[in-house]
C-alpha positions as CSV (number, residue, x, y, z in Angstrom):
1,X,-31.7,-6.5,16.0
2,X,-29.9,-3.8,18.0
3,X,-26.8,-4.2,15.9
4,X,-28.9,-3.7,12.7
5,X,-30.5,-0.6,14.1
6,X,-27.2,0.8,15.1
7,X,-25.8,0.2,11.6
8,X,-28.9,1.9,10.0
9,X,-28.5,4.8,12.4
10,X,-24.8,5.2,11.5
11,X,-25.7,5.0,7.8
12,X,-28.3,7.8,8.2
13,X,-25.9,9.9,10.2
14,X,-23.2,9.6,7.5
15,X,-25.7,10.3,4.7
16,X,-26.8,13.5,6.6
17,X,-23.2,14.6,7.1
18,X,-22.5,14.0,3.4
19,X,-25.5,16.1,2.5
20,X,-24.5,19.0,4.8
21,X,-20.8,18.7,4.2
22,X,-20.2,16.8,0.9
23,X,-16.9,15.2,0.4
24,X,-14.5,17.2,-1.8
25,X,-11.7,16.0,-4.0
26,X,-8.3,16.5,-2.4
27,X,-6.9,17.5,-5.8
28,X,-9.5,19.7,-7.5
29,X,-11.9,20.4,-4.6
30,X,-14.9,19.2,-6.7
31,X,-17.7,17.9,-4.4
32,X,-18.7,14.3,-4.5
33,X,-15.7,12.2,-3.4
34,X,-12.3,12.6,-1.8
35,X,-10.6,11.7,-5.1
36,X,-13.0,12.4,-7.9
37,X,-13.5,10.4,-11.1
38,X,-12.1,13.2,-13.2
39,X,-8.9,13.3,-11.3
40,X,-8.5,9.6,-10.7
41,X,-9.2,8.6,-14.4
42,X,-6.3,10.8,-15.3
43,X,-3.7,8.6,-13.6
44,X,-1.5,6.3,-15.8
45,X,-2.0,2.7,-14.8
46,X,0.8,0.1,-15.1
47,X,-0.3,-2.6,-17.5
48,X,1.6,-5.5,-19.1
49,X,4.1,-6.2,-20.3
50,X,5.9,-5.9,-17.0
51,X,8.8,-7.6,-15.3
52,X,7.3,-10.6,-13.5
53,X,9.6,-9.9,-10.5
54,X,9.8,-6.1,-9.9
55,X,6.7,-5.1,-11.8
56,X,8.3,-2.3,-13.8
57,X,7.2,-1.9,-17.4
58,X,9.3,-4.2,-19.6
59,X,10.8,-2.9,-22.8
60,X,13.1,-5.8,-23.5
61,X,13.3,-9.5,-22.8
62,X,15.5,-8.9,-19.7
63,X,14.7,-6.4,-17.0
64,X,17.7,-4.1,-16.5
65,X,16.7,-3.3,-12.9
66,X,16.5,-6.9,-11.8
67,X,19.8,-7.7,-13.6
68,X,21.5,-5.0,-11.5
69,X,19.7,-5.4,-8.2
70,X,17.5,-8.6,-8.1
71,X,14.7,-8.6,-5.5
72,X,14.4,-11.3,-2.9
73,X,10.7,-11.4,-2.6
74,X,8.4,-13.2,-5.0
75,X,7.5,-9.9,-6.7
76,X,6.0,-6.4,-6.4
77,X,3.1,-4.8,-8.2
78,X,1.7,-1.3,-8.3
79,X,-1.5,0.1,-9.7
80,X,-0.2,3.3,-11.3
81,X,2.8,5.7,-11.6
82,X,3.5,8.0,-8.7
83,X,2.9,11.3,-10.5
84,X,0.3,14.0,-11.2
85,X,-3.0,13.7,-9.5
86,X,-2.2,10.4,-7.8
87,X,0.9,11.8,-6.3
88,X,-1.1,14.8,-5.0
89,X,-3.7,12.5,-3.5
90,X,-1.2,10.2,-1.8
91,X,0.6,13.2,-0.3
92,X,-2.7,14.5,1.1
93,X,-3.4,11.1,2.5
94,X,0.1,10.6,4.0
95,X,1.1,14.0,5.2
96,X,-2.1,16.0,5.6
97,X,-4.3,13.6,7.6
98,X,-6.7,12.9,4.7
99,X,-7.3,9.4,6.0
100,X,-10.7,9.3,4.2
101,X,-8.8,8.3,1.1
102,X,-7.9,4.9,2.5
103,X,-11.2,3.4,1.3
104,X,-10.7,4.6,-2.3
105,X,-7.1,3.4,-2.3
106,X,-8.2,0.0,-0.9
107,X,-10.8,-0.1,-3.7
108,X,-8.0,0.6,-6.3
109,X,-5.9,-2.3,-5.0
110,X,-9.0,-4.5,-5.0
111,X,-9.8,-3.7,-8.6
112,X,-6.2,-4.3,-9.5
113,X,-6.2,-7.8,-7.9
114,X,-9.5,-8.7,-9.7
115,X,-7.6,-8.2,-13.0
116,X,-4.1,-9.4,-11.9
117,X,-4.8,-11.8,-9.0
118,X,-2.1,-13.0,-6.5
119,X,-2.2,-16.1,-4.4
120,X,-2.2,-14.9,-0.8
121,X,-3.6,-15.9,2.6
122,X,-3.2,-12.7,4.6
123,X,-2.4,-9.0,4.3
124,X,0.4,-7.3,6.2
125,X,1.1,-3.6,6.0
126,X,4.6,-2.2,5.9
127,X,5.1,-0.9,9.4
128,X,6.2,2.5,10.6
129,X,8.6,2.9,13.5
130,X,6.6,3.6,16.7
131,X,8.0,7.1,17.0
132,X,7.0,8.1,13.4
133,X,3.6,6.5,13.8
134,X,2.9,8.5,17.0
135,X,4.1,11.7,15.3
136,X,1.9,11.1,12.2
137,X,-1.0,9.7,14.2
138,X,-1.6,6.7,11.9
139,X,0.2,4.2,9.6
140,X,-1.2,5.0,6.1
141,X,-0.3,1.6,4.8
142,X,-2.2,-0.1,7.5
143,X,-5.3,1.9,6.8
144,X,-5.1,0.8,3.1
145,X,-4.5,-2.8,4.2
146,X,-7.7,-2.8,6.3
147,X,-9.7,-1.3,3.4
148,X,-8.4,-3.9,1.0
149,X,-8.8,-6.8,3.5
150,X,-12.5,-5.9,3.9
151,X,-13.0,-6.2,0.1
152,X,-10.8,-9.3,-0.4
153,X,-12.2,-11.1,2.6
154,X,-8.6,-11.5,3.8
155,X,-7.3,-11.1,7.4
156,X,-5.0,-8.2,8.2
157,X,-2.2,-9.3,10.6
158,X,-1.4,-6.0,12.2
159,X,1.3,-7.1,14.6
160,X,3.0,-9.8,12.5
161,X,5.7,-7.4,11.3
162,X,7.4,-4.6,13.2
163,X,10.0,-2.0,12.4
164,X,12.7,-2.6,15.0
165,X,14.7,0.6,14.5
166,X,14.1,4.1,13.2
167,X,15.4,4.7,9.7
168,X,16.1,7.8,7.6
169,X,13.4,8.9,5.2
170,X,13.9,6.9,2.0
171,X,13.0,9.9,-0.1
172,X,16.4,11.4,0.7
173,X,18.5,8.4,-0.5
174,X,19.6,6.8,-3.8
175,X,18.9,3.1,-4.5
176,X,22.0,1.8,-2.7
177,X,21.3,4.0,0.2
178,X,17.7,2.9,0.4
179,X,18.8,-0.8,0.6
180,X,21.3,-0.1,3.3
181,X,19.0,2.2,5.3
182,X,16.3,-0.5,5.8
183,X,18.5,-3.6,6.0
184,X,17.6,-5.6,9.1
185,X,15.1,-2.9,10.1
186,X,12.2,-5.3,10.4
187,X,11.2,-8.4,12.4
188,X,8.4,-10.8,11.9
189,X,6.5,-13.1,14.3
190,X,6.3,-16.9,14.1
191,X,2.7,-16.4,13.0
192,X,3.7,-15.9,9.4
193,X,5.3,-19.4,9.1
194,X,3.8,-21.1,6.1
195,X,1.7,-18.0,5.1
196,X,1.4,-16.5,1.6
197,X,1.7,-12.8,2.5
198,X,0.4,-9.8,0.6
199,X,2.6,-6.9,1.8
200,X,0.9,-3.5,1.4
201,X,2.6,0.0,1.0
202,X,1.4,3.3,-0.4
203,X,4.4,3.9,-2.7
204,X,7.1,1.6,-4.1
205,X,10.2,3.4,-5.4
206,X,13.1,0.9,-5.7
207,X,11.4,-1.9,-3.7
208,X,14.1,-1.8,-1.0
209,X,11.6,-1.5,1.9
210,X,9.4,-4.3,0.6
211,X,12.5,-6.5,0.1
212,X,13.7,-5.8,3.6
213,X,10.2,-6.7,5.0
214,X,10.3,-9.8,2.9
215,X,13.6,-10.9,4.3
216,X,12.1,-10.7,7.8
217,X,9.0,-12.6,6.8
218,X,11.0,-15.3,5.0
219,X,13.3,-15.6,8.1
220,X,10.2,-16.6,10.1
221,X,9.0,-19.2,7.4
222,X,6.7,-17.2,5.2
223,X,5.8,-19.4,2.1
224,X,5.6,-16.4,-0.3
225,X,5.7,-12.6,-0.2
226,X,4.2,-10.4,-2.8
227,X,4.3,-6.6,-2.5
228,X,1.5,-4.4,-3.7
229,X,1.4,-0.6,-3.7
230,X,-0.9,2.2,-4.9
231,X,1.9,3.8,-6.9
232,X,5.5,3.3,-8.0
233,X,8.2,5.6,-9.4
234,X,8.5,5.6,-13.1
């Protein structure tokens, strides 16, 4: 009874706050939501045909990326391309403390999985190094993971994967540099043994970070590892 009253009070408080200070789109500033329908419908989603392993659009029978640098994890998927309005929204979320966007990003991943399901038991977010997480104040991938887990009714294992050393920002490196930068940078707990893991990140560029996470998870006996991101580089 008390818990229900508390939830109702919280709902009324949030509704009042929305009325007095309506959410505004981080891209166009239109009132109504933090990433409005007009801006979000303009993103280009990634649809089949795609490579079954790396998830990139497939224009020939063989994926040139996987032929050159095959991934070790079961596969990666992303909702849309990292450009335009989606890029602006992710940057606001990641670098400007717009953590309110986590719920919408979680909903985007949930909708994607309803159309393109993956067999998983648990959700694990790509971890930040402790120093970087303290500086930022949050791990953006973990916020998305919790929003997705609530919709998918899947547990989020927050401490099952850790980043054991600080790494250079991946944005400054080429594909080979990215792989070397994150090699052996993660460690998993024995908890993942036998688990089918859904690994969550905000952006996937070459897949090097997810692959390095996957290597740590496999080393502890994970049954499968699928990577899922909001966006990926074209």
